[in-house]
C-alpha positions in Angstrom: 120.9 94.7 106.7 121.4 91.0 106.5 124.6 90.7 108.4 122.6 91.9 111.2 120.4 88.7 111.3 121.7 86.5 113.9 122.0 82.7 113.2 119.9 80.8 116.0 120.4 77.8 113.8 120.7 76.5 110.3 117.0 77.2 109.7 116.3 80.2 112.0 117.6 84.0 111.8 116.7 86.5 114.1 117.0 90.4 114.0 117.5 91.5 117.9 115.0 94.3 118.6 117.9 96.6 119.9 119.0 96.9 116.4 116.5 99.5 115.5 114.4 101.5 117.9 111.2 101.3 116.5 111.0 97.4 116.9 108.7 96.4 119.7 110.0 92.3 119.5 112.8 90.8 117.5 111.9 89.6 113.9 112.6 85.9 113.0 112.8 84.5 109.6 113.0 81.0 108.6 115.5 80.1 105.5 118.7 78.6 104.6 121.4 80.8 104.1 121.2 80.8 100.3 117.6 81.8 100.4 118.6 84.8 102.5 121.3 86.0 100.3 118.5 86.0 97.4 116.0 87.7 99.5 115.8 91.5 98.7 117.0 94.0 101.5 113.3 95.6 100.8 111.8 92.2 101.9 114.0 92.2 105.1 113.0 95.6 106.0 109.2 95.2 105.7 110.2 92.0 108.3 111.4 94.4 110.5 108.7 97.0 110.2 106.2 94.2 111.3 108.0 94.3 114.7 107.0 98.0 115.2 103.4 97.2 115.0 101.5 98.3 118.6 100.3 95.1 120.5 102.4 92.9 118.7 103.8 89.9 120.9 106.6 87.3 120.9 108.0 88.2 117.4 107.5 89.2 114.0 108.0 86.2 111.6 108.8 85.5 108.1 108.5 82.1 105.8 111.2 81.0 103.4 109.1 82.2 100.7 109.4 86.0 101.9 109.4 88.5 99.0 108.5 92.0 99.0 105.0 93.3 99.0 102.6 96.1 100.1 103.4 96.6 103.5 104.8 93.6 105.0 106.5 91.2 103.1 104.6 88.2 101.4 105.3 85.2 103.9 104.7 87.7 106.7 103.2 86.5 110.0 102.5 88.7 113.0 100.2 88.6 115.9 98.8 91.5 117.8 97.1 91.7 121.1 93.2 92.0 120.6 92.7 94.0 123.6 95.2 96.6 123.1 97.0 95.9 119.9 96.2 96.6 116.2 94.7 95.6 113.0 96.1 96.4 109.7 94.5 96.3 106.1 97.8 96.4 104.6 99.0 93.3 106.6 96.4 91.4 105.1 96.8 92.9 101.6 94.6 93.5 98.4 93.6 89.6 97.8 91.8 89.0 101.0 91.6 85.5 101.9 93.5 84.5 98.6 93.6 80.7 99.0 94.0 77.2 97.8 92.0 74.2 97.8 92.7 70.4 96.9 90.1 68.1 95.3 91.1 64.5 95.2 90.3 61.7 92.8 90.1 57.7 92.9 91.3 58.0 89.2 95.1 57.3 87.7 96.8 59.4 85.2 96.3 56.8 83.0 92.8 56.8 83.4 92.4 60.4 82.3 95.2 60.9 79.9 93.0 60.4 76.6 90.9 63.1 77.4 93.1 65.4 79.7 93.3 68.2 76.9 89.7 68.3 76.3 88.8 68.3 79.8 91.3 71.1 80.7 90.0 73.2 77.8 86.3 72.3 78.9 86.9 73.6 82.3 88.8 76.7 81.0 85.8 77.6 79.3 83.4 77.0 82.1 85.4 78.9 84.8 85.8 82.8 83.6 89.4 84.1 83.9 91.5 87.0 83.5 91.3 90.6 84.4 87.7 91.7 84.9 86.2 88.5 84.0 82.8 87.8 85.3 79.4 85.4 85.2 75.9 86.2 85.1 75.1 88.7 88.0 73.9 87.6 91.3 71.0 89.7 93.0 72.2 92.1 95.7 70.2 90.1 98.1 71.8 86.8 97.1 75.3 88.3 97.1 74.4 89.8 100.8 73.6 86.4 101.9 76.5 85.0 100.4 79.0 87.3 102.1 77.6 86.6 105.7 77.4 82.8 105.1 80.4 82.4 102.6 80.5 78.8 101.1 77.9 77.8 103.1 75.6 79.6 101.0 77.0 78.1 97.9 76.4 74.2 99.2 72.8 75.4 100.1 72.3 76.3 96.9 72.8 72.6 96.0 76.3 73.4 94.7 78.3 70.9 97.0 78.2 68.8 99.9 78.1 69.1 103.5 81.4 67.6 103.7 82.5 70.8 101.7 81.8 72.9 104.5 83.6 70.8 107.1 86.9 70.6 104.9 87.0 74.3 104.7 88.9 76.7 107.3 86.4 78.1 109.8 83.8 75.9 108.0 83.8 78.2 105.1 82.5 81.2 107.1 84.1 83.7 109.2 82.5 86.4 111.3 81.0 89.0 108.7 79.0 91.9 108.6 78.3 92.8 104.7 77.0 96.4 105.9 80.8 97.0 106.5 81.7 96.8 103.1 81.0 99.8 100.5 78.9 99.9 97.6 81.3 99.9 95.4 83.0 97.0 97.0 79.7 94.8 96.6 79.1 95.8 92.7 82.5 94.6 92.0 81.3 91.2 93.3 78.3 90.8 91.7 79.4 89.1 88.5 82.6 87.5 89.9 81.7 84.7 92.4 82.9 81.5 90.3 86.0 83.3 88.8 89.4 82.5 88.5 90.6 85.9 88.0 94.8 86.7 86.9 98.2 87.0 88.2 99.5 83.8 89.8 95.7 82.4 90.3 95.5 79.0 88.7 93.5 75.8 88.2 95.6 72.7 87.9 95.0 69.0 87.3 97.9 67.0 89.1 99.3 63.7 89.6 100.5 62.6 93.0 103.9 62.4 92.5 105.0 60.9 96.2 104.1 60.2 99.3 105.9 61.1 102.5 103.4 59.8 105.3 101.0 56.8 104.5 98.6 57.2 107.5 98.0 60.8 106.9 98.0 60.7 103.2 95.3 58.0 103.5 93.3 60.1 105.4 93.7 63.1 103.3 92.5 61.0 100.3 96.0 61.1 98.5 97.1 58.0 96.7 100.6 57.7 94.5 99.6 57.9 91.1 95.9 59.2 91.5 95.1 62.7 90.2 93.8 65.7 92.1 92.8 69.3 91.1 94.1 71.9 92.6 92.3 75.6 93.0 94.1 79.1 93.6 92.0 82.3 93.8 90.9 84.7 96.0 88.3 87.7 96.4 88.7 89.3 93.2 87.5 92.7 92.8 85.6 92.8 95.9 88.4 92.1 98.5 90.5 94.3 96.2 88.0 97.5 96.7 87.5 96.6 100.6 91.4 96.8 101.1 91.4 100.0 99.1 88.5 101.7 101.2 90.1 100.6 104.5 93.5 101.8 103.9 92.1 105.2 103.6 90.3 105.0 106.6 93.6 103.7 108.5 95.2 106.8 107.3 93.3 109.0 109.3 93.0 106.7 112.3 97.0 106.4 112.4 97.2 110.0 112.6 94.5 110.3 115.5 96.4 107.5 117.4 99.5 108.9 116.7 101.1 105.7 115.7 104.3 106.6 114.0 105.1 103.6 111.5 108.3 103.6 109.5 106.2 102.8 106.5 102.7 104.1 105.9 101.5 101.2 104.3 101.3 99.7 107.7 98.8 102.3 108.8 96.4 100.6 111.3 93.3 100.8 113.6 93.2 99.5 117.3 91.6 96.5 116.9 88.8 97.3 119.5 88.1 100.4 118.3 84.8 101.0 116.1 86.7 101.3 113.0 89.0 98.5 113.8 85.9 96.3 114.4 84.0 97.5 111.1 87.0 96.4 109.2 87.6 93.1 111.1 83.6 92.2 110.1 84.4 93.6 106.3 87.1 91.6 105.9 85.0 88.6 107.3 82.4 89.4 104.4 85.4 89.4 101.6 87.0 86.2 103.0 83.3 84.7 102.9 83.2 86.0 99.4 86.8 84.2 98.5 85.3 80.9 100.3 82.2 80.9 98.1 84.2 81.7 95.1 86.5 78.6 95.6 82.9 76.7 95.8 81.5 77.8 93.1 84.5 76.9 91.0 84.8 73.7 92.7 80.8 73.0 91.8 81.8 74.2 88.2 84.9 71.8 88.0 83.1 69.0 89.4 80.3 69.1 86.8 82.8 69.1 83.8 84.8 66.1 85.3 81.6 64.1 86.0 81.0 64.6 81.9 84.6 63.4 81.1 85.1 60.7 83.7 81.9 59.5 85.5 83.4 60.3 88.8 82.6 63.0 91.9 85.8 64.6 93.1 86.2 64.8 96.7 87.5 68.2 98.6 90.5 67.3 100.9 90.6 71.0 102.4 90.4 74.7 101.7 92.8 77.1 103.5 93.5 80.8 103.6 96.8 82.7 103.5 95.7 86.4 103.3 94.1 86.7 106.7 93.5 88.4 110.0 92.0 86.4 112.5 91.2 86.2 116.1 92.7 82.9 117.5 93.6 81.9 121.0 97.5 81.3 121.8 99.8 80.9 124.7 102.0 83.8 125.7 104.1 83.4 128.5 102.2 80.8 129.9 98.5 82.0 129.6 96.2 81.8 126.7 95.8 85.1 124.8 93.5 86.6 122.5 95.1 87.7 119.3 94.9 89.0 115.9 97.2 87.0 113.5 97.8 88.3 110.6 99.1 86.1 107.7 100.1 87.7 104.1 101.2 85.1 102.0 101.4 82.5 104.7 98.9 79.6 105.9 97.8 78.3 109.0 98.9 74.9 110.1 96.9 73.6 113.2 98.2 70.8 115.0 96.2 67.4 115.7 93.7 68.1 118.3 93.2 71.9 117.4 89.4 72.7 118.4 89.0 74.3 114.7 89.9 71.1 113.0 87.0 69.1 111.6 86.8 65.5 113.1 88.5 63.5 110.3 91.6 65.5 110.7 91.9 65.8 114.6 94.5 63.2 114.8 96.5 64.1 111.2 96.5 67.9 111.9 95.7 70.3 109.5 96.0 69.7 105.8 98.5 72.4 104.5 98.6 72.7 100.7 101.5 74.5 99.3 101.4 75.5 95.7 104.7 75.7 93.6 104.9 77.6 90.7 103.6 76.9 87.1 105.5 73.8 85.8 106.7 72.7 89.2 105.3 70.4 91.7 103.4 71.4 95.1 103.4 69.9 98.6 100.6 68.6 100.8 101.7 68.7 104.4 100.4 68.7 108.0 100.3 70.9 111.0 102.4 69.6 113.9 102.5 70.8 117.5 105.9 72.3 117.2 105.0 75.0 115.2 103.7 77.0 118.0 106.5 79.5 117.8 105.2 80.6 114.5 101.6 80.9 115.8 100.9 77.6 113.5 101.7 79.3 110.6 103.9 78.2 107.6 104.8 79.3 104.0 101.7 79.3 101.2 103.9 78.4 98.4 107.2 79.0 96.4 107.4 82.6 96.5 108.5 84.6 93.9 112.3 85.6 93.4 111.5 88.1 90.4 109.0 90.9 90.0 106.4 90.2 87.4 107.9 93.2 85.1 111.4 91.5 85.4 110.0 88.2 84.4 108.6 89.5 81.3 111.8 91.2 80.4 114.0 88.1 81.1 111.5 85.5 79.6 110.0 85.2 76.5 106.6 83.4 75.5 108.9 80.8 73.3 111.0 79.8 75.9 108.0 79.4 78.6 106.1 76.9 76.5 109.0 75.2 75.1 109.6 74.5 79.2 106.2 73.4 79.8 106.5 71.1 76.4 109.5 69.4 77.9 107.6 68.9 81.1 104.4 67.3 79.1 102.2 70.1 80.8 99.2 71.4 79.1 98.6 75.0 79.6 95.3 77.1 79.0 95.3 80.6 78.9 93.6 83.7 77.5 96.9 85.1 76.5 100.4 83.4 76.3 102.0 86.8 76.4 100.6 87.6 79.5 101.6 84.5 81.3 104.9 84.8 80.9 105.2 86.6 84.3 104.4 83.4 85.8 107.3 81.5 84.4 108.9 78.9 86.9 111.9 80.4 86.7 110.8 83.6 88.5 109.8 81.5 91.6 112.0 80.3 94.3 112.8 76.5 94.5 109.6 75.1 96.1 111.7 71.8 97.4 114.1 74.2 99.0 111.1 76.5 100.8 109.4 72.9 101.7 112.7 71.7 103.1 113.0 74.7 105.3 109.4 74.2 106.6 110.0 70.8 107.3 113.2 71.1 108.9 112.2 73.9 111.1 109.5 71.5 112.1 106.7 74.1 111.3 104.4 71.5 109.3 105.4 67.6 108.3 105.6 66.7 104.5 102.8 64.5 103.4 102.6 64.0 99.8 104.0 65.9 96.6 101.8 66.8 93.5 102.9 67.4 89.9 101.1 69.4 87.3 99.5 67.9 84.2 97.5 70.6 82.8 97.6 74.4 84.3 94.5 76.7 83.6 95.6 80.4 83.8 94.1 83.6 83.6 96.2 85.6 81.6 
């Protein structure tokens, strides 16, 4: 299959739609030759399957962090027409609005190094983490308000600042109807607001290692040598249950509509159908839960940070990477309303975009691209040249090895020896469980970012490195 991708340039490859009868549009992959060689055939097949979606426009897209997932590959982007296209639960994935936010500080590493271990431990104890871990249950009434208002509800409860809302994708609130969620999904969310979860979710205390764009970095609040805190988590059990619920409904809808998908994991609804709208507004509620979750975690981290360092952390930005959102893009010279699916891909809106807060109107949207545990992460900015990807970019390093294979290949001892060599503190419930997140199981984040920057999907602003990592498992 790899040999069928035509080379457009050094960083862009295309599968012509003529190669497979089910393809409605070409499929494009941003990658180096090395990344293509390392990519599983399954992931490439999943990219081709994106191109089969009814109503898809322009081309299916995959980012350099591509690897196989449920339905489309992680790192996949596909935009369908809102008037005659589909919305796909499997394309969003089970962790609806998994996303990342960055908190900035004026302090230097030298200002916190005496207390960083104790601070990381206190954050670990304060923010519940791990499979099924929760907090005190909310009332159903409060949960339903949160599902409607997202992070705005958390801020209204005096657990944040006005600027937190402004510096959040969609102002931390997407169109939603909590009544479209199942009772089971809601029940799973009652005790999980303000919890980290497990897997690749994390909190990191970081140091700004390098600045690439001084002007943008200053606006973003990033200074070389300063510390920052990154949060990566999603909608927990609530989002997982919502995806599961609508996948069952999509199977029936697919049969009724007569869709003939190469993979049933792509089962979909017509976006303008009743069920399609139900999923869209249920997804919005799950996304709002996730925004609120990261806002609550921010509140908890800030309380610990003040205790140790007498400083208030500022939110740079919060952006999602598992969504399906209605956006307007230019297609063949006219503005068209599209449902842009991004799975393991993040939006990267350019300067002047109407959805950006005033502070980022000239810089473009901050893009947060985490590496793996033990490697650096990057802050980039959206640019106008990114329109061919629907202003989308990679969401991180991307796995090159499954969790199962990582646990077979790497040992707890070798992982913690590696982290000690890098002088990175690790706080985790289970040393054994965290092996699946060994940085050697991930692609080279530097290479992924170089592809993104070289292909002009986004521009590098800063590089940050971990000082302490807090994991759920």
